[in-house]
C-alpha positions in Angstrom: 11.9 9.9 18.9 14.7 12.6 18.6 11.7 15.1 18.3 10.2 13.3 15.3 7.3 11.3 14.5 7.8 7.8 13.1 5.0 5.4 11.6 1.5 6.4 11.4 -0.4 9.0 13.5 -4.1 10.0 13.2 -5.0 13.4 11.9 -7.8 15.8 12.9 -10.3 14.0 10.7 -10.3 10.9 13.0 -8.7 7.6 13.5 -6.8 5.6 11.0 -9.1 3.4 9.2 -11.9 5.8 9.7 -15.4 4.7 11.3 -16.1 5.9 14.9 -14.6 9.3 15.4 -14.4 10.2 11.8 -15.5 13.7 11.2 -16.5 13.9 7.4 -19.4 11.6 7.9 -22.6 12.1 5.6 -25.9 11.3 7.2 -28.4 12.3 4.6 -28.5 13.0 0.9 -30.5 14.3 -2.0 -31.6 10.9 -2.6 -32.0 8.5 0.4 -32.4 4.8 -0.7 -32.7 1.6 1.2 -32.5 -1.0 -1.6 -31.4 -1.7 -5.1 -34.5 -0.2 -6.7 -34.1 3.0 -4.9 -30.3 3.1 -5.9 -31.1 2.3 -9.6 -33.8 5.2 -9.5 -31.3 7.8 -8.1 -28.6 6.9 -10.4 -30.8 7.8 -13.3 -31.5 11.3 -12.2 -28.7 12.3 -9.9 -26.5 15.6 -11.0 -23.1 16.8 -10.1 -22.9 18.2 -6.5 -25.6 15.7 -5.1 -25.5 12.9 -2.8 -27.0 9.4 -3.0 -27.3 8.2 0.6 -27.7 4.7 1.6 -29.5 3.7 4.7 -27.5 2.2 7.4 -29.5 -0.9 7.5 -29.4 -1.7 3.7 -27.8 -4.7 2.2 -27.7 -4.0 -1.5 -26.9 -7.6 -3.2 -26.0 -6.8 -6.8 -25.1 -10.5 -7.6 -28.3 -11.2 -9.7 -27.9 -8.1 -11.9 -24.2 -8.7 -12.5 -24.9 -12.4 -13.6 -27.8 -11.4 -15.8 -27.0 -8.0 -17.0 -23.4 -7.2 -16.6 -24.6 -4.6 -14.1 -22.2 -1.8 -12.7 -23.0 1.0 -10.2 -22.0 3.8 -12.6 -21.3 7.1 -10.7 -21.2 10.3 -12.9 -19.0 13.3 -12.2 -19.2 15.1 -9.0 -21.7 12.6 -7.4 -21.2 11.4 -3.9 -22.2 7.7 -2.9 -22.6 7.7 0.8 -23.1 5.6 3.8 -22.9 6.7 7.6 -20.0 4.3 8.7 -19.0 5.3 12.3 -22.1 7.4 13.0 -23.8 6.7 16.2 -22.7 3.0 16.2 -23.6 2.6 12.4 -21.2 -0.1 10.6 -22.5 1.5 7.3 -24.7 0.2 4.6 -23.5 -2.9 2.7 -23.1 -3.0 -1.1 -21.9 -6.5 -2.1 -21.5 -9.1 -5.0 -21.2 -12.8 -4.7 -20.3 -13.3 -8.4 -16.6 -14.2 -8.9 -16.6 -12.2 -12.1 -17.7 -8.9 -10.7 -15.3 -6.5 -12.6 -16.2 -4.0 -11.2 -19.0 -3.5 -8.8 -18.7 0.3 -8.7 -17.5 2.4 -11.7 -16.6 6.0 -11.2 -17.4 7.1 -15.0 -16.8 10.7 -14.3 -14.3 13.0 -12.4 -14.5 14.2 -8.8 -16.6 11.2 -7.6 -16.6 10.4 -3.9 -17.3 7.1 -2.3 -17.7 7.3 1.6 -19.0 5.4 4.5 -19.8 2.2 3.0 -19.1 -1.5 3.4 -18.1 -2.8 -0.1 -17.9 -6.5 0.0 -16.8 -8.8 -2.8 -17.1 -12.4 -3.6 -13.7 -14.0 -2.7 -11.6 -13.1 0.4 -9.6 -16.3 0.0 -5.9 -16.7 -1.0 -6.5 -19.6 -3.4 -3.1 -21.0 -3.0 -3.9 -24.3 -4.4 -5.4 -22.7 -7.6 -2.2 -20.7 -8.1 -0.1 -23.8 -7.5 -2.0 -25.9 -10.1 -1.8 -23.1 -12.5 2.0 -22.3 -12.4 3.9 -25.6 -12.7 5.7 -26.9 -15.7 3.3 -29.8 -16.2 0.7 -27.3 -17.3 2.9 -26.1 -20.3 4.7 -22.9 -21.1 3.9 -19.6 -19.2 1.0 -18.6 -21.6 -0.7 -21.9 -20.9 0.0 -21.5 -17.2 -1.5 -17.9 -17.2 -4.6 -18.9 -19.3 -5.6 -21.7 -16.7 -4.9 -19.1 -13.8 -7.5 -16.7 -15.3 -10.0 -19.4 -16.0 -11.0 -18.6 -12.3 -12.6 -15.2 -12.8 -11.4 -12.2 -10.6 -13.1 -9.2 -9.1 -12.8 -5.4 -8.6 -14.6 -3.3 -6.1 -14.2 0.2 -7.3 -12.6 1.2 -10.7 -11.9 4.5 -12.4 -9.9 5.9 -15.2 -11.0 9.6 -14.5 -9.4 12.3 -12.3 -9.9 12.8 -8.6 -11.7 9.9 -7.1 -12.0 10.0 -3.5 -12.6 6.9 -1.4 -12.8 7.4 2.3 -14.3 6.0 5.5 -15.2 2.7 3.8 -14.5 -1.0 4.6 -13.4 -2.8 1.5 -12.8 -6.6 1.5 -13.2 -9.8 -0.6 -11.9 -8.6 -4.0 -9.6 -11.1 -5.7 -7.9 -8.6 -8.2 -8.2 -5.1 -6.3 -10.4 -3.4 -3.7 -9.8 -0.1 -5.6 -8.4 -0.2 -9.0 -7.2 3.1 -10.7 -6.9 2.4 -14.5 -6.1 6.2 -15.3 -6.5 9.7 -14.0 -4.6 12.0 -11.6 -5.3 13.5 -8.1 -6.9 10.4 -6.5 -7.3 10.3 -2.8 -7.8 7.0 -0.7 -8.0 7.8 3.0 -9.4 6.6 6.3 -10.5 3.2 5.1 -10.2 -0.4 6.3 -9.0 -2.5 3.5 -8.6 -6.2 4.1 -8.8 -9.8 2.7 -8.0 -8.9 -0.8 -5.6 -11.6 -1.3 -5.7 -14.1 -4.1 -2.2 -15.5 -4.7 -0.9 -13.6 -8.0 -3.4 -10.7 -7.7 -4.7 -9.5 -4.3 -4.4 -5.8 -4.1 -5.8 -3.3 -1.7 -5.2 -0.4 -4.0 -3.8 -0.8 -7.4 -2.4 1.5 -10.0 -3.0 0.3 -13.5 -1.7 0.8 -17.1 -3.0 4.3 -17.7 -0.7 7.3 -18.4 0.3 9.6 -15.5 -1.7 8.0 -12.8 -1.2 9.7 -9.4 -2.7 9.2 -6.0 -2.4 9.9 -2.2 -3.1 6.8 -0.1 -3.2 7.9 3.6 -4.7 7.0 7.1 -5.8 3.6 5.9 -5.8 0.3 8.0 -4.5 -2.6 5.9 -4.6 -6.4 6.7 -4.6 -9.8 4.7 -3.9 -8.2 1.3 -1.4 -9.7 -0.9 -0.1 -6.3 -1.6 -1.9 -3.5 0.1 -0.5 -1.1 -2.5 0.6 -2.2 -6.1 1.4 -0.4 -9.2 2.2 -1.9 -12.8 4.9 0.8 -12.8 4.2 2.4 -16.2 6.1 5.5 -17.0 4.4 8.7 -15.2 2.7 6.6 -12.7 3.3 7.9 -9.0 1.8 7.4 -5.5 2.5 8.7 -2.2 1.6 6.4 0.9 1.7 8.0 4.2 0.3 7.4 7.7 -1.1 4.1 7.0 -1.0 1.0 9.3 0.0 -2.5 8.0 -1.5 -4.9 10.6 0.8 -7.7 9.4 -1.0 -10.5 7.8 0.1 -10.8 4.1 1.2 -13.3 1.5 3.8 -11.2 0.0 5.4 -7.7 0.6 3.0 -4.9 1.6 3.7 -1.9 -0.8 4.7 -2.5 -4.3 5.8 -1.1 -7.5 6.5 -3.3 -10.8 9.2 -2.8 -13.1 9.7 -3.1 -16.9 10.6 -6.8 -16.4 7.0 -7.4 -14.9 5.4 -5.7 -18.0 7.9 -7.2 -20.6 8.2 -3.8 -22.3 12.1 -3.9 -22.6 12.5 -1.2 -19.7 13.5 -1.3 -16.1 11.1 1.6 -15.3 9.1 1.3 -12.0 6.8 4.3 -12.1 7.9 8.0 -11.9 7.9 8.8 -8.3 7.2 6.8 -5.1 7.0 8.4 -1.5 6.6 6.0 1.3 6.7 7.8 4.8 5.2 7.7 8.2 3.6 4.3 7.8 3.7 1.4 10.4 4.6 -2.1 9.2 3.9 -4.5 12.1 4.9 -7.8 10.5 8.7 -8.5 10.4 8.0 -11.9 8.8 7.1 -10.4 5.3 8.9 -7.8 3.3 7.5 -4.3 3.7 8.4 -2.8 0.2 9.2 -4.0 -3.1 10.3 -1.8 -5.8 10.7 -3.9 -8.8 12.8 -1.7 -11.1 13.9 2.0 -11.2 11.8 5.0 -10.8 12.0 7.6 -13.4 12.5 10.3 -10.7 13.0 8.8 -7.3 11.5 6.6 -4.4 11.8 8.3 -1.0 11.3 6.0 2.2 11.5 7.8 5.3 10.0 8.2 9.0 8.4 4.7 8.9 8.3 2.5 11.5 9.3 -1.2 10.8 8.9 -4.2 12.9 12.1 -5.4 11.5 15.0 -4.8 13.6 17.4 -3.4 10.9 17.4 -2.5 7.3 18.1 -5.3 4.8 16.4 -7.5 2.1 13.8 -8.5 4.8 12.5 -5.0 4.4 13.0 -3.8 1.1 13.6 -4.8 -2.5 16.2 -4.1 -3.9 18.8 -4.9 -1.4 21.5 -3.4 -1.3 20.3 -0.3 -2.7 22.7 1.2 -5.1 22.9 4.8 -6.3 21.4 3.8 -9.7 18.4 2.5 -8.2 17.0 6.0 -7.3 15.7 4.6 -3.9 16.5 6.5 -0.7 15.8 4.6 2.4 16.7 7.0 5.4 15.8 8.1 8.8 13.4 5.2 9.8 12.6 3.4 13.0 13.4 -0.3 13.3 12.2 -2.7 16.0 9.0 -3.0 18.1 10.4 -3.6 21.5 13.4 -1.5 21.6 13.1 0.7 18.5 16.1 2.6 17.1 16.3 5.2 14.4 18.6 4.2 11.5 19.7 6.6 8.8 19.3 10.4 8.3 19.5 12.9 11.1 18.7 10.2 13.8 21.6 7.7 12.8 
């Protein structure tokens, strides 16, 4: 509209969410494995620049090893862990755990790790509303007692790293009660062309989460999100930033879709909500939930533009805070509103 693109549009690499038509699919590796034993052997000898490829028919269940040995799939620097999701009808190999305390399943222990073309399935796709309700009530005691009871039910993480330049692409990630992808530190991460869904435990439930490390930064683009409590979330510690662009939020969620916590959430005596947030060219299809929640003041800015919202107009149903004041350092401008008869509001299209 008005010569501009609003909302998510695929790029030359293939469809939003990846799979069929994605053009960066890996179909073989330096190590080609079909089971957990082959994976363990490959991880012992793999070197930077090499690929561990998992056969499309493999289902690698790590539950027993996690129960008995606290197992993690630890990927060294520069290594690619790959399946062929989308290649000639392949859905991609499965790596899974059914242990509620899987934390994490995959750990990128070095820089420049890539995880691609896999189905990474966790133990708990449910929202667990009743557990949250039982935990957080006055009869349980003070907030500390409530929180202690809540965390008696273990939570799970799919992929974790505290190192730079993790790339996760063309994967399907589901069933992780804390986070499908948890960035505890590092800069230059890239999460793209994934289908991320059913990570939705009430109180947690994140698709991509920025943790408490210093100066975390990531680009999150061309992903398909659904049934996450927050598809993108951040603790909002000083120096943390993300850019979310060309993603589609299909519409099923317990809470707002994209998030950044503020100082009140961390109880650190500040109102800081990260350093910089850019949210542009995303499509938000559910007008019954809030699309964006920024729960403090960014150190630099939050820029929100050229998105397509199902909501018919700006307001508190779209974004927190509302109304937006100059001191909030948030710019909501030049976005498209409404599904049936969309209109541009703000910026050059006003």
